N, C-alpha and C positions, 0 to 999 in steps of 0.2 A: 650461567642458573639464572632465570629470574627470581627477586626479591617479590615479599608479600606485601604488602599493606594493609591498615586498616581503613577502610572509605565510610564515612556517616552522614546522611542527610540531616538536616537540622530539626527542620521542620518535622519529619517523620519519624525521629528519635529511632532508626533503623540502620544499621550497620553491616558489612558485608566486609569479606578477604579479597582483594582485587593485585593480581600478578602485575611488574611494573612494564609488561608487555602487551598490556590488555587494556581495552577501552573502558573507563568506569563504570559507562551506561552500562554496557557488556556483562558486568559482574553482577548490578544490581536487576538486571533481569534473567539472571541465571537464577537468584537467589527466591523468586517470584515477587520483588520487589519494584511494581511497575514506578517507572518515571516517563514524563513527557518524548512524545519520540513521533517521527512522521517519516524519518528516512535512518538509515546508517551510513551516509556518503559525504556528510559536512556537508549537505546543499540547501537544506530548508534552515537551519538552528531553531528548532525546535526544540531541543536537547539541550540549550544554554544553560548553565552552572555557573554559580557567584561560589570563588574559591574563599571561603572564612579562614580555613585553617591549612597550611601546607603547599608543596609545591606541586605542580604539575609538568606535562612534557604536551605543549601543541600537537606535534607529529605536524600531519596532514594539515590542519586546518588553513583554510584560506581566509585571504583579505575580502574575498567577497562575500560571507558568509562570519567571521567573526572579526571585526573592523581591530584597528592597532589601538584604536578609544578603550574600546571594550577589554582587549586585552591585558590595557594599561588600569583598566579597574576592576581586574582580576574573573573575569568573566571568560569561562573556556565552553568547548565543544564536547558535552558528555560522549558522543559516539567517537570521539578521535581522539582525547583527551587520557594519558595514560599517568600515573601515579608514581613521584618520584619521593614521597614519605605518604606516612598516613595525613588522612583529609577528612575537612567537612565541610558539605556543600550544600549550597542551596539553590534549589533551581530557579530559572527564572520564571519560567512559567509559572501559575497559581494551579496546585494539585490539589484534586477534589477525586480526596479518599474512598465518599460515602456515595460514589457517582451510579451505584448499581451495577457497574460493569466488571463480571469476572475474569481476573487477567489470571494468563499460564506462564508458567516458567521457561524463560528461553532454553533450548537444548540443541544439541546434536544428533542427528538419525540420517540413517540412512536408510537404501529400499533400492528397486527393480525396477524400469520401465517396462512397464507392462501395455502403453497404448503411446503412441508418436505417430497420428496422424495429421496432412496436410489437409486446413479445414478453410482456407481461405488465404487470397495471395500475399505472400510472403509471413503466412501464421501459420504456425503449428499445435495440435492439441498433444501435450504432454503430463500421462499421468503416471505417478512412481506410487507401486505400492511396497508403501513402510514396512519395517522391520519391525518397529514397534510403534504403536500408536503416537500421534501428536496432536495434542488438543491447540485448539486458536478460536478466534472470534472473527466471525463473517468480516471480509472487506480487511483482515491482516496479508500477510506478505512471509516468505520464505528465502534464505538466499542459498542459492544453490553452485557450491563451488567448480569450477572447471579443471575436470582431472589436470595432474602433473604441473600445476599451475600454482599460484596464492591467490587465482582472480576468483572473485563470487558476485552473481548477480541475482539482483530482486526482482520476484516474479510473485505476485499476488494469488491465492489460493482460488479457485471458479467455485469449489465445492461448497455445499455445506458442510458448517462445522459437527454439525451430526456424524459426517463420515472422516473418519481420525485413522483411519488405515489406507488411506488413498487419498492423496493430492492429486487434483487438475491445477496443472497450469495453461495458458495461452500465452507463447511465446511469437514474438514478432524478429523475423529478422534484420537484423543490423549489416549491412553492407562493409564486411570487412574486421566484423566484432568477433573477438575472441570466443565470445561463449557461443554464437547463431553461427557462425558463417564459418568459424574453425570449428565447431563441434557441433552445437545440435542439430544442424542443416546440412552437417554434412558427412560427419562418423556414428553421431548415437544411432545406437539400436535398439528394438526390444531384446529385452534381457540382459541391458548393462547396469552395471551399478553406479547411485548417484548419493553424493554425500550432500545434507542439507541441513541449515541451523534455522529453527522457529520457534514458535512464531514472532512476528516482531510487524510493528506496526498499529498505530492508534485510529487508523481511519475506520467508520463502520456502524453501522447499525446494531447494539445490542440489547436495548430495554425498549419496552413497549414505550409508544409514542403515539399522543391524541388526532395530531395533525397527518393528513394524508403527505405523502412524498413523491417529488422527480426523483428520477434516475436520469442520469445523463451520460454517457459511454463515447468516447472516440475510438474506434481500435481495439487494441486489445486492452485499454482503458473498461474492457467487458467483462475483463474478469474479476476482480472484485463486487462489481454489482450485482453477477450471477450469484457471488454467493451469497449478497445479502439479500434477494431476492428471493431465493429458495428457503433461507432460513425465518427473513419476515410473515414471509407465506405461513409456513409450518406452523410458527410459533404468535402469530395474526400482532406481529409487534404496531401495523399500524392500518387506519382503514382502509386507506388506500394508496396504490404503489401504479408509478406510470413510467414505465421504461422508453427512453431513447436511445435508439444506437444510433453514430453517424457513420459514414464511408462515403469514399469519391465514389464508388462503381459498385455493382453486384459483387464483383470478385474479392471486394473488401468484408462485405457482410459476413455472417455465420452463426448459427446456433438459432437461426430467425426460427428454425419447425420446431426448437426445442420451446419457444418464447411464446409462437403463436399455441400450442398445446395449452402452455401453462396458463396461455387468458382464455381457452376454452373451461380450464380445469377451476377456476378463479373468479368470481366476479369483480373481487378485489383488485385484481392486476390487467393495468392497459399496457400493450406492447405499439411499438408505431418506430419502425425503423425508415431512414432517411439517409435520399443520396444526393451528396452535392453536385456532381459531374455528371449524371447520366439520368435521362428522363425515363421513368416507369411507373407502375400505376401506385405507386407509393410517396412518401411523402417526398417533395425537392428542395436542393437549398441547401444553407450550414443547420443541421440539427437542432444549434440554439434559438435559431427562426421558427423553426417546429414548433418549439416549444411555445413562443410567442403566440402562433400563430390560435395555436391550443390554450393558451391561459391570457384574459386581459386581465387578470389580476392574481399575484401569486400570493397575496395576502394571507397568513394565517396558515401559511406550508411550510412542508422543509424540502430542503434538497441533498443530495449528494452527487459530486461529478468528479469523473477520473477518465484520462486520455490525455491527449499531447497537451501544455500548458497555454499554446493559444486559443484552444478549443475550451479548455477550463478558465481563461480569464474572460471569453466572451459570453461564456455560458454565466458567469456571478455579474456581469456587468445587466446582461440581460434579464436576470432573477429580480436585480437591484430595480431595473428600470420596473419591473411588474411589482414592485411593492412589497419583495420577501424580504423578513428581517435578517440580515448580514448573519447575525448570531446562529442560525437555522441552515446555512450556506456552508456544508463539508464539503472539502476537497482533496483530492489523490491526483496531482501533475505525476505520469509516466516520463521520465528522461530514459532515453537509451544512453550505453557508455559517450558518446561522442559530445552531448550535452552534458553529462558528468564532469567530464574530463573540463569542458570549456569553462562550468561554473567553479570548481576547486583550484584552475589553474593561475 
């Protein structure tokens, strides 16, 4: 039987109860107390906290993310560490409780698979109809549990946050992956029951901004950007949106008709797909090169990037080259299970 401990954030003067088998970050999110986090896999380090009082168990925290020197200094990963006693914690990343973003409590939900379609090479659209609504912000993700295991995988919601009873996910097949090869691309069928936990993450555009935004997607990194675009257009969050979607060949592109229709309906939205390994009548080359071709200067603009780490890194460099302020560049790197395992091993 697990023990429960009181956990307090010193800078917020807020506390919660946390069992000794539960990550401290999760205990706060379930209470609706938001703390910085970009993932819950222990690979990004966004949720680092300083232990001011008490003892924690670092569990699977790797030296890749949390160095021995940081441990000695009392730093822990909120998404991995569990309490051994009552705790007083202080987030390493500065909190801004007045940033205007509405935060939604973390919750467990179940639902039924209502859509499971192949939409591109090794990519499926999964839509789950929930038993009860789950509020979330555009750009956030959920963890889906693989039946019969303790394995969970993270997938961003692609639908706008106005749709709380049906969640759309874009699933990329990982060769040998327990969740994809072993379940979603082999055994999963319409009508199956699914267990989820969400919402999670702090990537997204959720408050009005004065500057136009460039959105760059690689692969299924399109999912959170699709949610952001729909939400931003509906709520008029930015004066102009430029979406760039990158793929190797036409087989890798999807939802192009959806975005072309959206482009026709909204003057403030521009869509440009790009292929890196196939000649066609659209943009060719790396998707980041297409951005450089269109913008001689990115000063005064913002950007939202999501996709494989090399694409995100190239995009950040390209935008900085065009004089975009680093603080206006927001990113979400998509790592599959093999990348995550390598990072925490």
